[in-house]
C-alpha positions in Angstrom: -9.2 12.7 2.7 -8.7 9.0 3.2 -5.7 6.8 2.7 -6.5 3.1 2.5 -4.2 0.1 2.8 -5.9 -2.9 1.3 -3.9 -6.1 1.9 -4.3 -9.8 1.4 -3.8 -11.7 4.7 -4.4 -10.8 8.3 -1.5 -9.5 10.4 -0.9 -11.2 13.7 0.7 -9.9 16.8 4.5 -9.7 16.5 7.3 -7.4 15.5 5.9 -6.6 12.0 2.6 -5.5 13.5 4.4 -3.5 16.2 6.5 -1.7 13.6 3.4 -1.1 11.4 1.4 0.2 14.4 4.3 2.5 15.4 4.3 4.3 12.0 0.6 4.2 11.4 0.0 5.9 14.8 2.4 8.7 13.7 0.5 9.5 10.5 -1.4 12.8 10.4 -3.7 11.6 7.6 -6.8 9.5 8.1 -5.6 6.0 7.5 -7.6 2.7 7.2 -6.4 -0.8 6.8 -8.7 -3.3 5.0 -7.6 -6.9 5.2 -9.0 -9.6 2.9 -8.5 -13.3 2.8 -9.7 -16.2 0.7 -10.1 -19.3 2.8 -10.6 -21.8 -0.1 -7.6 -23.6 -1.5 -7.4 -22.5 -5.2 -4.9 -22.9 -7.9 -2.5 -19.9 -8.0 -4.1 -18.1 -11.0 -7.6 -18.5 -9.6 -6.4 -17.4 -6.2 -4.8 -14.2 -7.6 -8.1 -13.5 -9.4 -10.1 -14.1 -6.3 -7.8 -12.0 -4.2 -8.1 -9.2 -6.7 -11.9 -9.3 -6.5 -11.6 -9.1 -2.7 -9.2 -6.2 -2.8 -11.3 -4.3 -5.2 -14.2 -4.7 -2.9 -12.5 -2.8 -0.1 -10.8 -0.1 -2.2 -12.9 3.1 -2.7 -14.1 3.5 -6.3 -12.7 7.1 -6.5 -9.3 6.4 -5.0 -6.0 6.7 -6.8 -4.8 3.1 -6.6 -1.1 2.3 -6.1 -0.5 -1.5 -6.4 2.6 -2.9 -5.0 4.3 -4.9 -7.7 7.9 -6.1 -8.3 7.6 -4.7 -11.9 6.4 -1.3 -10.7 8.3 1.9 -10.6 10.8 2.5 -7.8 10.5 5.9 -6.0 13.1 7.5 -3.8 11.5 9.0 -0.7 11.6 12.6 -2.0 10.2 11.6 -5.3 7.5 9.6 -3.6 6.6 12.5 -1.4 6.3 14.8 -4.4 4.2 12.3 -6.3 2.0 11.6 -3.3 1.3 15.3 -2.9 0.2 15.5 -6.5 -2.0 12.4 -6.2 -3.6 13.8 -3.0 -4.4 17.1 -4.8 -5.7 15.4 -7.9 -7.8 12.8 -6.1 -9.0 14.8 -3.1 -6.8 12.8 -0.9 -8.4 9.5 -1.7 -5.4 7.2 -2.1 -5.3 3.4 -1.8 -2.4 1.0 -1.7 -2.9 -2.7 -2.6 -0.7 -5.5 -1.3 -1.4 -8.8 -3.1 -0.9 -12.3 -1.9 2.1 -14.5 -2.2 1.7 -15.0 -6.0 1.2 -11.3 -6.7 -1.8 -9.3 -8.1 -4.5 -10.6 -10.4 -5.1 -8.8 -13.7 -8.1 -6.9 -12.3 -6.0 -5.0 -9.8 -3.3 -4.3 -12.3 -5.9 -3.0 -14.7 -7.5 -0.8 -12.1 -4.2 0.5 -10.7 -3.2 4.1 -11.5 0.4 3.1 -10.9 2.5 0.2 -9.9 5.1 0.7 -7.1 8.1 -1.5 -6.5 9.9 -1.4 -3.2 13.1 -2.5 -5.0 14.5 -5.7 -6.3 14.5 -7.5 -3.0 11.6 -9.7 -2.0 9.9 -8.5 1.2 7.6 -10.4 3.6 4.0 -9.1 2.9 3.4 -8.2 6.6 6.6 -6.1 6.6 5.5 -4.3 3.4 2.7 -2.8 5.5 5.2 -1.3 7.8 7.3 0.0 4.9 4.3 1.7 3.4 3.3 3.3 6.7 6.9 4.5 7.2 7.1 6.0 3.7 3.8 7.8 4.2 5.0 9.2 7.5 8.3 10.2 5.8 6.4 11.8 2.9 4.5 13.9 5.3 7.7 14.9 7.1 9.3 15.9 3.7 6.2 17.9 2.8 6.2 19.8 6.1 10.0 20.1 6.5 9.9 18.0 9.6 13.4 16.9 10.7 12.5 13.2 10.5 13.7 13.1 7.0 17.3 14.1 6.5 19.0 14.3 3.1 
């Protein structure tokens, strides 16, 4: 089993990293972060395509891919925990999350994605999204194991 978080950009020390590290350390599943970054200045559409290439290069071929996208499906925590459990069973625990750059995902990521996930209508800083994913993974495990962290 392996859960991979593939993200555009490199997280720096600060509160977002501290929050991410807090939840990532509490996860009971193997969890890897793969950061990618294009250094060249490219027009937005070319940059999205290049970032998609870079992300696909670090996402395991056999993983169930969840791309974060504002037009994706919204999941409540319990629904997400149930879906995640099914995806883990179906894909032998090989799950990947993709966080795009400031302009979103290129078509290659959207085509490869098994599902698109929206964290709601609000716009979130990309570095904070990492912490939100780590927290939701920890919460999903708590729901699945009846741990008191999640209260209805």
